[in-house]
N, CA, C and O of each residue as an XYZ file, in Angstrom:
952
protein
N      88.287     68.215     88.793
C      88.907     69.106     89.775
C      88.067     69.140     91.050
O      86.838     69.193     90.994
N      88.733     69.107     92.182
C      88.049     69.076     93.466
C      87.556     70.461     93.865
O      88.253     71.458     93.678
N      86.348     70.509     94.417
C      85.768     71.770     94.884
C      86.455     72.187     96.185
O      86.572     71.394     97.120
N      86.904     73.438     96.232
C      87.548     73.957     97.432
C      86.516     74.187     98.531
O      85.394     74.620     98.269
N      86.912     73.892     99.751
C      86.091     74.291    100.888
C      86.382     75.761    101.171
O      87.394     76.303    100.726
N      85.487     76.393    101.913
C      85.712     77.793    102.279
C      87.012     77.920    103.073
O      87.773     78.867    102.875
N      87.262     76.977    103.962
C      88.476     77.010    104.782
C      89.734     76.922    103.922
O      90.705     77.640    104.162
N      89.717     76.049    102.928
C      90.875     75.912    102.045
C      91.103     77.184    101.235
O      92.241     77.619    101.061
N      90.020     77.777    100.742
C      90.129     79.029     99.990
C      90.725     80.123    100.879
O      91.564     80.906    100.434
N      90.285     80.168    102.133
C      90.822     81.146    103.089
C      92.322     80.935    103.263
O      93.094     81.894    103.254
N      92.733     79.678    103.420
C      94.146     79.372    103.648
C      94.998     79.725    102.435
O      96.112     80.228    102.580
N      94.475     79.460    101.236
C      95.208     79.831    100.027
C      95.372     81.348     99.927
O      96.431     81.847     99.546
N      94.309     82.069    100.274
C      94.362     83.530    100.228
C      95.376     84.069    101.232
O      96.135     84.989    100.925
N      95.386     83.494    102.423
C      96.346     83.908    103.453
C      97.772     83.632    102.985
O      98.659     84.474    103.129
N      97.978     82.448    102.425
C      99.303     82.074    101.925
C      99.762     83.025    100.819
O     100.916     83.455    100.801
N      98.858     83.347     99.903
C      99.217     84.206     98.781
C      99.521     85.625     99.253
O     100.450     86.261     98.756
N      98.740     86.123    100.211
C      99.025     87.443    100.778
C     100.427     87.457    101.404
O     101.163     88.435    101.279
N     100.777     86.374    102.069
C     102.102     86.294    102.675
C     103.201     86.324    101.620
O     104.233     86.968    101.804
N     102.971     85.625    100.519
C     103.976     85.549     99.454
C     104.208     86.892     98.772
O     105.317     87.185     98.325
N     103.150     87.711     98.692
C     103.316     89.028     98.067
C     103.515     90.121     99.114
O     103.525     91.310     98.794
N     103.674     89.704    100.364
C     104.000     90.597    101.483
C     102.934     91.666    101.719
O     103.225     92.860    101.806
N     101.687     91.192    101.819
C     100.563     92.055    102.166
C      99.932     91.484    103.436
O      99.700     90.278    103.522
N      99.655     92.330    104.413
C      99.118     91.857    105.688
C      97.712     91.297    105.528
O      97.096     91.421    104.469
N      97.216     90.681    106.594
C      95.899     90.041    106.565
C      94.754     91.015    106.820
O      93.610     90.594    106.989
N      95.052     92.317    106.850
C      93.991     93.298    107.059
C      93.940     94.367    105.973
O      92.877     94.923    105.698
N      95.069     94.651    105.362
C      95.108     95.775    104.426
C      94.485     95.428    103.074
O      94.420     94.258    102.699
N      94.026     96.450    102.342
C      93.432     96.214    101.024
C      94.491     95.823    100.007
O      95.672     96.127    100.174
N      94.056     95.149     98.954
C      94.933     94.745     97.862
C      94.907     95.812     96.771
O      93.839     96.179     96.282
N      96.072     96.301     96.397
C      96.193     97.162     95.223
C      96.495     96.237     94.053
O      97.632     95.797     93.883
N      95.484     95.942     93.251
C      95.637     94.909     92.223
C      96.707     95.258     91.196
O      97.444     94.377     90.754
N      96.806     96.526     90.808
C      97.821     96.904     89.832
C      99.227     96.703     90.399
O     100.129     96.259     89.688
N      99.411     97.033     91.682
C     100.721     96.836     92.306
C     101.076     95.353     92.388
O     102.226     94.969     92.175
N     100.079     94.527     92.697
C     100.302     93.082     92.767
C     100.687     92.532     91.399
O     101.600     91.714     91.294
N     100.000     92.972     90.359
C     100.310     92.509     89.009
C     101.728     92.906     88.613
O     102.441     92.136     87.970
N     102.127     94.110     89.001
C     103.499     94.547     88.692
C     104.520     93.733     89.477
O     105.551     93.335     88.934
N     104.237     93.488     90.740
C     105.161     92.714     91.568
C     105.338     91.301     91.032
O     106.443     90.759     91.034
N     104.243     90.710     90.574
C     104.287     89.340     90.057
C     104.697     89.294     88.582
O     104.919     88.219     88.026
N     104.795     90.470     87.958
C     105.128     90.585     86.530
C     104.145     89.782     85.675
O     104.535     89.015     84.795
N     102.873     89.983     85.963
C     101.815     89.381     85.149
C     101.433     90.389     84.063
O     100.903     91.458     84.366
N     101.696     90.056     82.827
C     101.386     90.959     81.721
C      99.867     91.096     81.613
O      99.159     90.121     81.360
N      99.381     92.320     81.810
C      97.933     92.555     81.903
C      97.510     93.696     80.992
O      98.168     94.735     80.940
N      96.424     93.502     80.283
C      95.862     94.524     79.407
C      94.387     94.718     79.751
O      93.648     93.751     79.935
N      93.976     95.970     79.834
C      92.564     96.310     80.035
C      91.985     96.725     78.692
O      92.462     97.677     78.074
N      90.951     96.011     78.236
C      90.321     96.295     76.951
C      88.810     96.125     77.080
O      88.350     95.333     77.903
N      88.032     96.851     76.284
C      86.585     96.608     76.252
C      86.301     95.224     75.670
O      86.818     94.870     74.611
N      85.485     94.457     76.362
C      85.072     93.140     75.890
C      83.548     93.116     75.816
O      82.901     94.128     76.083
N      82.987     92.000     75.464
C      81.524     91.880     75.423
C      80.955     92.031     76.824
O      81.654     91.817     77.815
N      79.699     92.396     76.899
C      79.079     92.717     78.186
C      78.999     91.526     79.140
O      78.858     91.715     80.348
N      79.088     90.298     78.611
C      78.973     89.133     79.476
C      80.339     88.528     79.819
O      80.408     87.437     80.385
N      81.431     89.238     79.474
C      82.772     88.731     79.752
C      83.478     89.600     80.795
O      83.358     90.825     80.772
N      84.198     88.976     81.687
C      84.910     89.700     82.739
C      86.417     89.711     82.524
O      87.067     90.733     82.745
N      86.976     88.592     82.100
C      88.412     88.544     81.920
C      88.871     87.231     81.319
O      88.092     86.299     81.121
N      90.158     87.190     81.035
C      90.769     86.019     80.443
C      92.162     85.867     81.023
O      92.817     86.865     81.324
N      92.628     84.630     81.187
C      93.994     84.407     81.663
C      94.650     83.304     80.852
O      93.986     82.432     80.291
N      95.979     83.372     80.807
C      96.745     82.416     80.019
C      98.101     82.193     80.667
O      98.797     83.149     81.009
N      98.476     80.936     80.834
C      99.806     80.560     81.308
C     100.535     79.905     80.144
O     100.122     78.851     79.661
N     101.626     80.534     79.693
C     102.347     80.015     78.531
C     103.197     78.808     78.909
O     103.396     78.523     80.090
N     103.692     78.109     77.906
C     104.546     76.949     78.146
C     105.856     77.340     78.817
O     106.496     76.512     79.467
N     106.254     78.593     78.662
C     107.499     79.070     79.281
C     107.273     79.635     80.680
O     108.215     80.079     81.337
N     106.008     79.617     81.136
C     105.713     80.089     82.483
C     105.300     81.537     82.579
O     105.068     82.036     83.680
N     105.201     82.235     81.447
C     104.740     83.624     81.478
C     103.230     83.663     81.680
O     102.491     82.831     81.152
N     102.794     84.645     82.454
C     101.382     84.765     82.791
C     100.779     86.011     82.146
O     101.395     87.077     82.112
N      99.556     85.848     81.634
C      98.877     86.932     80.937
C      97.434     87.025     81.415
O      96.772     86.007     81.615
N      96.945     88.268     81.599
C      95.546     88.513     81.971
C      94.982     89.604     81.077
O      95.644     90.609     80.818
N      93.762     89.406     80.609
C      92.997     90.414     79.884
C      91.765     90.734     80.718
O      91.004     89.837     81.081
N      91.568     92.021     81.022
C      90.448     92.448     81.871
C      89.508     93.347     81.077
O      89.951     94.222     80.332
N      88.219     93.124     81.240
C      87.207     93.920     80.556
C      87.109     95.305     81.197
O      86.654     95.439     82.333
N      87.536     96.328     80.465
C      87.476     97.698     80.997
C      86.057     98.252     80.970
O      85.792     99.317     81.528
N      85.145     97.532     80.323
C      83.737     97.935     80.322
C      82.969     97.265     81.461
O      81.785     96.957     81.332
N      83.657     97.049     82.563
C      83.019     96.649     83.820
C      83.487     97.637     84.882
O      84.477     98.339     84.678
N      82.799     97.699     85.993
C      83.175     98.661     87.023
C      84.548     98.323     87.597
O      84.994     97.178     87.527
N      85.206     99.321     88.158
C      86.531     99.098     88.734
C      86.471     98.063     89.857
O      87.387     97.254     90.007
N      85.405     98.087     90.636
C      85.254     97.080     91.691
C      85.179     95.678     91.111
O      85.786     94.747     91.640
N      84.439     95.529     90.029
C      84.337     94.237     89.354
C      85.685     93.834     88.751
O      86.049     92.658     88.771
N      86.419     94.802     88.220
C      87.732     94.521     87.642
C      88.690     93.955     88.692
O      89.438     93.019     88.412
N      88.665     94.521     89.894
C      89.546     94.035     90.958
C      89.231     92.579     91.286
O      90.138     91.772     91.490
N      87.943     92.249     91.334
C      87.540     90.873     91.605
C      87.971     89.959     90.465
O      88.436     88.843     90.697
N      87.816     90.434     89.236
C      88.199     89.622     88.069
C      89.696     89.319     88.092
O      90.109     88.205     87.768
N      90.507     90.304     88.473
C      91.954     90.085     88.547
C      92.277     89.028     89.594
O      93.057     88.113     89.332
N      91.683     89.148     90.779
C      91.923     88.155     91.830
C      91.465     86.770     91.390
O      92.119     85.768     91.678
N      90.343     86.725     90.696
C      89.801     85.475     90.146
C      90.807     84.843     89.179
O      91.082     83.645     89.255
N      91.350     85.658     88.273
C      92.301     85.136     87.288
C      93.623     84.728     87.942
O      94.280     83.800     87.472
N      94.013     85.403     89.007
C      95.240     85.013     89.713
C      95.112     83.604     90.285
O      96.087     82.854     90.330
N      93.907     83.250     90.719
C      93.697     81.870     91.182
C      93.971     80.894     90.045
O      94.693     79.913     90.224
N      93.399     81.160     88.887
C      93.609     80.259     87.742
C      95.100     80.125     87.417
O      95.578     79.030     87.119
N      95.824     81.234     87.477
C      97.238     81.230     87.081
C      98.157     80.591     88.111
O      99.196     80.033     87.757
N      97.781     80.670     89.384
C      98.691     80.202     90.428
C      98.224     78.945     91.168
O      99.036     78.270     91.800
N      96.934     78.622     91.099
C      96.439     77.504     91.895
C      95.674     76.441     91.111
O      95.497     75.327     91.603
N      95.220     76.763     89.905
C      94.553     75.740     89.099
C      95.512     74.586     88.816
O      96.680     74.810     88.498
N      95.024     73.364     88.931
C      95.875     72.207     88.672
C      96.325     72.158     87.222
O      97.480     71.848     86.928
N      95.405     72.466     86.319
C      95.723     72.444     84.889
C      95.130     73.692     84.240
O      94.096     73.615     83.576
N      95.787     74.853     84.430
C      95.234     76.095     83.868
C      95.182     76.059     82.352
O      96.157     75.697     81.694
N      94.051     76.431     81.812
C      93.867     76.466     80.370
C      93.325     77.836     79.964
O      92.619     78.476     80.743
N      93.651     78.293     78.746
C      93.105     79.573     78.277
C      91.580     79.529     78.289
O      90.975     78.587     77.778
N      90.975     80.537     78.863
C      89.518     80.569     78.917
C      89.065     81.985     79.194
O      89.854     82.804     79.666
N      87.826     82.285     78.913
C      87.243     83.575     79.230
C      86.249     83.390     80.366
O      85.337     82.568     80.273
N      86.425     84.149     81.429
C      85.476     84.107     82.547
C      84.308     85.022     82.209
O      84.505     86.198     81.905
N      83.108     84.492     82.261
C      81.941     85.253     81.834
C      80.722     84.845     82.632
O      80.767     83.929     83.452
N      79.633     85.546     82.375
C      78.349     85.181     82.964
C      77.877     83.909     82.277
O      77.685     83.888     81.061
N      77.692     82.861     83.047
C      77.357     81.567     82.454
C      75.930     81.169     82.803
O      75.578     81.015     83.973
N      75.131     81.008     81.784
C      73.732     80.650     82.011
C      73.579     79.237     82.562
O      72.629     78.941     83.286
N      74.531     78.363     82.210
C      74.411     76.971     82.626
C      75.031     76.666     83.970
O      75.106     75.504     84.369
N      75.480     77.699     84.680
C      76.117     77.470     85.970
C      77.620     77.406     85.828
O      78.136     77.016     84.781
N      78.321     77.786     86.877
C      79.777     77.844     86.834
C      80.397     76.477     87.068
O      79.848     75.632     87.776
N      81.559     76.284     86.450
C      82.315     75.053     86.646
C      82.955     75.063     88.027
O      82.979     76.094     88.699
N      83.474     73.913     88.448
C      84.146     73.826     89.747
C      85.328     74.774     89.805
O      85.552     75.430     90.822
N      86.083     74.850     88.722
C      87.239     75.736     88.677
C      86.833     77.195     88.858
O      87.513     77.948     89.556
N      85.733     77.595     88.236
C      85.252     78.971     88.353
C      84.762     79.265     89.770
O      85.003     80.350     90.297
N      84.089     78.320     90.373
C      83.619     78.500     91.745
C      84.803     78.609     92.705
O      84.786     79.417     93.633
N      85.825     77.792     92.475
C      87.028     77.854     93.304
C      87.703     79.224     93.184
O      88.140     79.806     94.177
N      87.777     79.724     91.949
C      88.409     81.020     91.711
C      87.633     82.138     92.391
O      88.232     83.076     92.917
N      86.300     82.047     92.386
C      85.475     83.051     93.064
C      85.693     83.017     94.576
O      85.806     84.062     95.217
N      85.751     81.814     95.140
C      85.989     81.683     96.577
C      87.327     82.295     96.971
O      87.422     83.028     97.955
N      88.354     81.988     96.193
C      89.680     82.526     96.470
C      89.688     84.049     96.353
O      90.198     84.739     97.235
N      89.122     84.571     95.264
C      89.119     86.017     95.037
C      88.432     86.758     96.176
O      88.902     87.807     96.618
N      87.330     86.211     96.644
C      86.582     86.826     97.736
C      87.417     86.875     99.016
O      87.474     87.904     99.689
N      88.062     85.758     99.343
C      88.881     85.699    100.554
C      90.136     86.551    100.428
O      90.578     87.166    101.398
N      90.701     86.583     99.238
C      91.931     87.330     98.985
C      91.705     88.836     99.097
O      92.500     89.540     99.720
N      90.625     89.329     98.496
C      90.359     90.767     98.481
C      89.737     91.263     99.775
O      89.948     92.411    100.168
N      88.961     90.394    100.448
C      88.217     90.826    101.640
C      88.536     89.918    102.826
O      87.713     89.083    103.201
N      89.711     90.071    103.415
C      90.124     89.202    104.524
C      89.209     89.375    105.736
O      88.793     90.487    106.061
N      88.908     88.276    106.387
C      87.973     88.308    107.514
C      88.432     89.257    108.619
O      87.648     90.065    109.116
N      89.700     89.155    108.997
C      90.208     90.017    110.074
C      90.095     91.488    109.704
O      89.820     92.332    110.557
N      90.307     91.788    108.437
C      90.207     93.168    107.996
C      88.783     93.683    108.022
O      88.541     94.826    108.410
N      87.834     92.844    107.610
C      86.434     93.256    107.620
C      85.946     93.523    109.044
O      85.285     94.526    109.313
N      86.282     92.616    109.934
C      85.787     92.708    111.315
C      86.241     93.981    112.006
O      85.532     94.512    112.861
N      87.432     94.479    111.640
C      87.947     95.670    112.313
C      87.048     96.888    112.109
O      87.104     97.836    112.892
N      86.219     96.869    111.060
C      85.346     98.005    110.770
C      83.908     97.788    111.253
O      83.084     98.699    111.171
N      83.606     96.590    111.754
C      82.236     96.254    112.137
C      82.086     96.316    113.655
O      82.903     95.753    114.385
N      81.052     96.994    114.127
C      80.848     97.147    115.570
C      80.393     95.831    116.197
O      79.914     94.927    115.513
N      80.557     95.752    117.509
C      80.122     94.565    118.248
C      78.626     94.323    118.068
O      78.188     93.187    117.889
N      77.854     95.399    118.117
C      76.404     95.278    117.958
C      76.049     94.719    116.586
O      75.168     93.868    116.466
N      76.733     95.199    115.556
C      76.458     94.715    114.200
C      76.821     93.234    114.059
O      76.122     92.477    113.386
N      77.917     92.834    114.698
C      78.325     91.424    114.647
C      77.303     90.544    115.351
O      76.938     89.483    114.844
N      76.845     90.977    116.506
C      75.884     90.186    117.279
C      74.554     90.061    116.550
O      73.927     89.001    116.568
N      74.127     91.135    115.912
C      72.825     91.139    115.238
C      72.896     90.679    113.781
O      71.867     90.455    113.144
N      74.114     90.542    113.260
C      74.316     90.197    111.835
C      73.546     91.174    110.942
O      72.936     90.798    109.941
N      73.603     92.432    111.348
C      72.858     93.478    110.656
C      73.748     94.709    110.559
O      73.854     95.486    111.508
N      74.386     94.882    109.403
C      75.328     95.982    109.230
C      74.629     97.249    108.753
O      73.705     97.203    107.942
N      75.090     98.372    109.273
C      74.584     99.654    108.807
C      75.063     99.887    107.374
O      76.108     99.383    106.961
N      74.287    100.650    106.640
C      74.673    100.978    105.269
C      76.015    101.714    105.267
O      76.847    101.482    104.390
N      76.224    102.584    106.229
C      77.480    103.334    106.296
C      78.670    102.401    106.466
O      79.743    102.657    105.919
N      78.488    101.319    107.221
C      79.560    100.343    107.412
C      79.852     99.607    106.112
O      81.011     99.412    105.746
N      78.800     99.204    105.423
C      78.949     98.490    104.154
C      79.694     99.353    103.133
O      80.604     98.875    102.456
N      79.305    100.617    103.025
C      79.966    101.513    102.076
C      81.427    101.706    102.448
O      82.296    101.724    101.576
N      81.701    101.850    103.738
C      83.084    102.013    104.197
C      83.930    100.802    103.815
O      85.076    100.947    103.389
N      83.364     99.616    103.968
C      84.084     98.385    103.648
C      84.349     98.252    102.154
O      85.460     97.916    101.746
N      83.328     98.516    101.333
C      83.517     98.364     99.884
C      84.493     99.403     99.354
O      85.240     99.136     98.413
N      84.486    100.582     99.956
C      85.430    101.615     99.544
C      86.859    101.252     99.972
O      87.805    101.431     99.205
N      87.001    100.755    101.169
C      88.333    100.428    101.696
C      88.976     99.287    100.917
O      90.169     99.331    100.616
N      88.185     98.264    100.591
C      88.726     97.096     99.898
C      88.510     97.141     98.382
O      88.875     96.202     97.673
N      87.920     98.229     97.889
C      87.753     98.456     96.442
C      87.055     97.282     95.750
O      87.557     96.736     94.768
N      85.911     96.915     96.273
C      85.145     95.809     95.705
C      83.714     96.257     95.452
O      83.265     97.269     95.991
N      83.008     95.502     94.633
C      81.606     95.820     94.377
C      80.775     95.495     95.616
O      81.165     94.670     96.442
N      79.648     96.144     95.727
C      78.794     95.904     96.894
C      78.282     94.471     96.934
O      78.229     93.848     97.995
N      77.908     93.959     95.776
C      77.376     92.601     95.745
C      78.437     91.594     96.201
O      78.130     90.676     96.962
N      79.670     91.759     95.746
C      80.753     90.868     96.179
C      80.943     90.947     97.687
O      81.135     89.931     98.354
N      80.887     92.163     98.215
C      81.048     92.354     99.652
C      79.910     91.702    100.427
O      80.151     91.024    101.426
N      78.680     91.897     99.981
C      77.534     91.336    100.693
C      77.589     89.809    100.713
O      77.287     89.185    101.730
N      77.973     89.217     99.593
C      78.112     87.757     99.557
C      79.208     87.291    100.507
O      79.065     86.272    101.183
N      80.294     88.040    100.552
C      81.403     87.687    101.449
C      80.967     87.767    102.914
O      81.269     86.874    103.705
N      80.270     88.819    103.263
C      79.788     88.983    104.641
C      78.813     87.868    105.015
O      78.833     87.362    106.137
N      77.964     87.495    104.067
C      77.008     86.419    104.307
C      77.723     85.088    104.477
O      77.361     84.296    105.347
N      78.735     84.833    103.653
C      79.511     83.595    103.745
C      80.204     83.483    105.094
O      80.315     82.390    105.651
N      80.672     84.617    105.621
C      81.362     84.638    106.918
C      80.386     84.661    108.090
O      80.796     84.744    109.248
N      79.104     84.588    107.782
C      78.058     84.601    108.814
C      78.045     85.913    109.595
O      77.714     85.947    110.780
N      78.409     86.981    108.909
C      78.383     88.307    109.519
C      77.145     89.101    109.104
O      76.910     90.207    109.589
N      76.353     88.511    108.192
C      75.181     89.201    107.666
C      74.038     88.209    107.517
O      74.202     87.139    106.932
N      72.884     88.572    108.050
C      71.713     87.700    107.961
C      71.115     87.754    106.552
O      71.417     88.657    105.772
N      70.273     86.785    106.247
C      69.615     86.759    104.940
C      68.763     87.999    104.719
O      68.753     88.568    103.628
N      68.050     88.414    105.758
C      67.168     89.574    105.620
C      67.970     90.858    105.406
O      67.575     91.712    104.612
N      69.083     90.993    106.105
C      69.937     92.177    105.921
C      70.566     92.182    104.536
O      70.687     93.228    103.897
N      70.961     91.000    104.082
C      71.526     90.879    102.736
C      70.518     91.361    101.701
O      70.856     92.149    100.818
N      69.294     90.893    101.809
C      68.246     91.252    100.852
C      67.965     92.746    100.885
O      67.800     93.376     99.840
N      67.910     93.310    102.080
C      67.630     94.744    102.234
C      68.748     95.586    101.617
O      68.485     96.502    100.838
N      69.998     95.270    101.971
C      71.133     96.063    101.491
C      71.347     95.914     99.988
O      71.814     96.842     99.328
N      71.010     94.760     99.456
C      71.192     94.502     98.032
C      70.301     95.404     97.175
O      70.639     95.718     96.033
N      69.168     95.813     97.732
C      68.197     96.594     96.969
C      68.530     98.090     96.933
O      67.942     98.831     96.146
N      69.455     98.535     97.766
C      69.776     99.963     97.842
C      70.666    100.363     96.661
O      71.679     99.708     96.413
N      70.311    101.416     95.933
C      71.134    101.868     94.793
C      72.573    102.135     95.242
O      72.802    102.902     96.177
N      73.526    101.509     94.582
C      74.915    101.533     95.043
C      75.544    102.918     94.905
O      75.997    103.501     95.890
N      75.570    103.432     93.697
C      76.284    104.690     93.442
C      75.647    105.860     94.171
O      76.343    106.696     94.746
N      74.317    105.918     94.147
C      73.620    107.026     94.811
C      73.869    107.011     96.312
O      74.098    108.062     96.911
N      73.828    105.846     96.919
C      74.024    105.770     98.370
C      75.453    106.141     98.751
O      75.669    106.797     99.771
N      76.428    105.732     97.949
C      77.822    106.101     98.232
C      77.989    107.616     98.151
O      78.675    108.221     98.974
N      77.360    108.209     97.163
C      77.436    109.658     96.998
C      76.785    110.374     98.177
O      77.309    111.377     98.662
N      75.645    109.862     98.636
C      74.938    110.472     99.760
C      75.763    110.435    101.046
O      75.611    111.298    101.911
N      76.634    109.435    101.167
C      77.481    109.336    102.352
C      78.851    109.998    102.145
O      79.769    109.820    102.946
N      78.965    110.756    101.065
C      80.152    111.565    100.846
C      81.362    110.843    100.297
O      82.489    111.302    100.483
N      81.153    109.708     99.614
C      82.279    108.937     99.091
C      82.479    109.184     97.595
O      81.537    109.503     96.869
N      83.715    109.028     97.160
C      84.031    109.066     95.739
C      83.338    107.884     95.060
O      83.310    106.781     95.607
N      82.786    108.109     93.883
C      82.012    107.048     93.224
C      82.746    106.410     92.039
O      82.143    105.647     91.283
N      84.016    106.706     91.869
C      84.749    106.151     90.723
C      84.853    104.624     90.787
O      85.015    103.968     89.758
N      84.761    104.064     91.989
C      84.812    102.612     92.152
C      83.693    101.924     91.376
O      83.839    100.776     90.955
N      82.580    102.625     91.188
C      81.399    102.040     90.568
C      81.293    102.368     89.073
O      80.294    102.050     88.428
N      82.334    103.006     88.535
C      82.350    103.381     87.122
C      83.274    102.459     86.328
O      84.137    101.782     86.885
N      83.066    102.453     85.010
C      83.998    101.766     84.124
C      85.304    102.561     84.083
O      85.335    103.734     84.453
N      86.376    101.916     83.633
C      87.631    102.657     83.538
C      88.800    101.760     83.176
O      88.647    100.558     82.961
N      89.972    102.379     83.117
C      91.262    101.712     82.858
C      91.440    101.241     81.421
O      92.347    100.458     81.138
N      90.591    101.703     80.511
C      90.701    101.237     79.122
C      92.099    101.493     78.560
O      92.635    102.594     78.679
N      92.679    100.464     77.948
C      93.979    100.495     77.271
C      95.185    100.586     78.209
O      96.310    100.766     77.744
N      94.971    100.465     79.512
C      96.111    100.398     80.432
C      96.827     99.063     80.233
O      96.192     98.019     80.084
N      98.149     99.116     80.234
C      98.969     97.921     80.070
C      99.918     97.815     81.248
O     100.580     98.791     81.600
N      99.992     96.647     81.859
C     100.896     96.392     82.979
C     101.836     95.257     82.582
O     101.388     94.221     82.090
N     103.113     95.446     82.791
C     104.070     94.395     82.464
C     105.305     94.958     81.789
O     105.406     96.167     81.579
N     106.237     94.097     81.452
C     107.528     94.528     80.911
C     107.629     94.375     79.390
O     108.728     94.404     78.837
N     106.488     94.213     78.715
C     106.511     94.045     77.260
C     107.161     95.250     76.582
O     108.069     95.096     75.765
N     106.689     96.450     76.927
C     107.232     97.656     76.322
C     108.696     97.862     76.660
O     109.482     98.290     75.814
N     109.064     97.556     77.904
C     110.456     97.693     78.335
C     111.379     96.782     77.524
O     112.457     97.196     77.099
N     110.944     95.545     77.317
C     111.766     94.609     76.554
C     111.851     95.004     75.088
O     112.895     94.848     74.455
N     110.747     95.518     74.551
C     110.764     95.979     73.166
C     111.746     97.140     73.007
O     112.494     97.202     72.031
N     111.737     98.053     73.971
C     112.654     99.191     73.921
C     114.105     98.731     74.006
O     114.968     99.247     73.296
N     114.370     97.770     74.867
C     115.728     97.255     75.008
C     116.215     96.617     73.703
O     117.368     96.791     73.309
N     115.325     95.881     73.042
C     115.688     95.271     71.763
C     116.009     96.344     70.714
O     116.918     96.183     69.900
N     115.256     97.422     70.751
C     115.490     98.513     69.801
C     116.804     99.229     70.105
O     117.588     99.507     69.197
N     117.041     99.524     71.381
C     118.247    100.255     71.770
C     119.522     99.459     71.510
O     120.579    100.043     71.268
N     119.431     98.143     71.557
C     120.607     97.307     71.310
C     120.761     96.950     69.835
O     121.672     96.214     69.457
N     119.864     97.477     69.009
C     119.953     97.234     67.578
C     119.445     95.881     67.134
O     119.657     95.481     65.990
N     118.775     95.172     68.028
C     118.264     93.843     67.686
C     117.084     93.934     66.736
O     116.909     93.074     65.872
N     116.272     94.975     66.892
C     115.133     95.188     65.994
C     115.183     96.611     65.462
O     115.805     97.491     66.057
N     114.520     96.823     64.338
C     114.484     98.151     63.728
C     113.477     99.047     64.452
O     112.680     98.584     65.268
N     113.536    100.341     64.133
C     112.573    101.272     64.720
C     111.156    100.912     64.293
O     110.220    100.990     65.089
N     111.004    100.516     63.026
C     109.679    100.138     62.538
C     109.113     98.953     63.291
O     107.934     98.937     63.645
N     109.963     97.953     63.535
C     109.523     96.769     64.277
C     109.183     97.154     65.710
O     108.198     96.673     66.271
N     110.000     98.025     66.301
C     109.750     98.506     67.671
C     108.384     99.187     67.751
O     107.610     98.926     68.672
N     108.089    100.064     66.781
C     106.799    100.766     66.786
C     105.639     99.802     66.580
O     104.563     99.982     67.150
N     105.862     98.787     65.770
C     104.832     97.762     65.573
C     104.517     97.045     66.889
O     103.357     96.768     67.194
N     105.561     96.752     67.660
C     105.363     96.075     68.938
C     104.576     96.957     69.903
O     103.693     96.475     70.612
N     104.900     98.249     69.927
C     104.163     99.155     70.809
C     102.711     99.287     70.367
O     101.806     99.410     71.192
N     102.505     99.258     69.061
C     101.127     99.340     68.554
C     100.289     98.131     68.960
O      99.067     98.223     69.075
N     100.954     97.000     69.175
C     100.233     95.798     69.604
C      99.531     96.016     70.932
O      98.479     95.436     71.199
N     100.134     96.869     71.768
C      99.517     97.123     73.076
C      98.934     98.522     73.153
O      98.601     99.013     74.232
N      98.813     99.169     71.975
C      98.106    100.453     71.862
C      98.632    101.533     72.798
O      97.849    102.216     73.456
N      99.948    101.692     72.863
C     100.473    102.752     73.732
C     101.102    103.881     72.922
O     101.765    104.756     73.480
N     100.892    103.862     71.598
C     101.343    104.977     70.764
C     100.136    105.827     70.411
O      99.148    105.319     69.881
N     100.212    107.125     70.706
C      99.096    108.014     70.407
C      98.910    108.158     68.910
O      99.877    108.278     68.158
N      97.671    108.144     68.493
C      97.355    108.333     67.075
C      97.450    109.821     66.778
O      96.915    110.646     67.518
N      98.131    110.156     65.697
C      98.297    111.571     65.287
C      97.132    111.985     64.386
O      97.078    113.129     63.933
């Protein structure tokens, strides 16, 4: 598989935003995008070194599993990463995206480039950065927090994106990377839920709807219907 250039990743992200009717400046609501694309998605606790999994079936149905034991900002990046695999990989195969000690494959690097460009569009980032900060490639902490909050991404993902766009110097990157994320956001008066785990057992997609339709039309029994709902853990335990 060919390694994407930054320019190509940018163009794919722009094209995809156009297809889902999201402007080149506004933030991505990942859950809304998944619903619009009808990508069946489940949030579940996974191992600490796993971020997500994606699968494209032979019939064209798309599935994503996201680790709910990662921060919400990380989850948003993982979803964008998996969308690349599902929509742009030449030969998408079932796999788990994780922390890899041996280095990432070309496909994984491509997915990261796309996710970064998709979630953090250049035009959108620049609108929040002052002329002085652009000239000096030195962003204020308040600007960085505003950006990560607006685009719902982790600080590290944002800092790498800013550095890739040549909007942040190496020294500024190193300095900002060392600042405690959650504490600094709190000190600047921001909600800190972005930096917490969450969404455990949330299910997105039409699986439950189709199961209900089968039950209502008498195609399956009530017991079978309840079994299907239990597969996605949406029945409360008594």
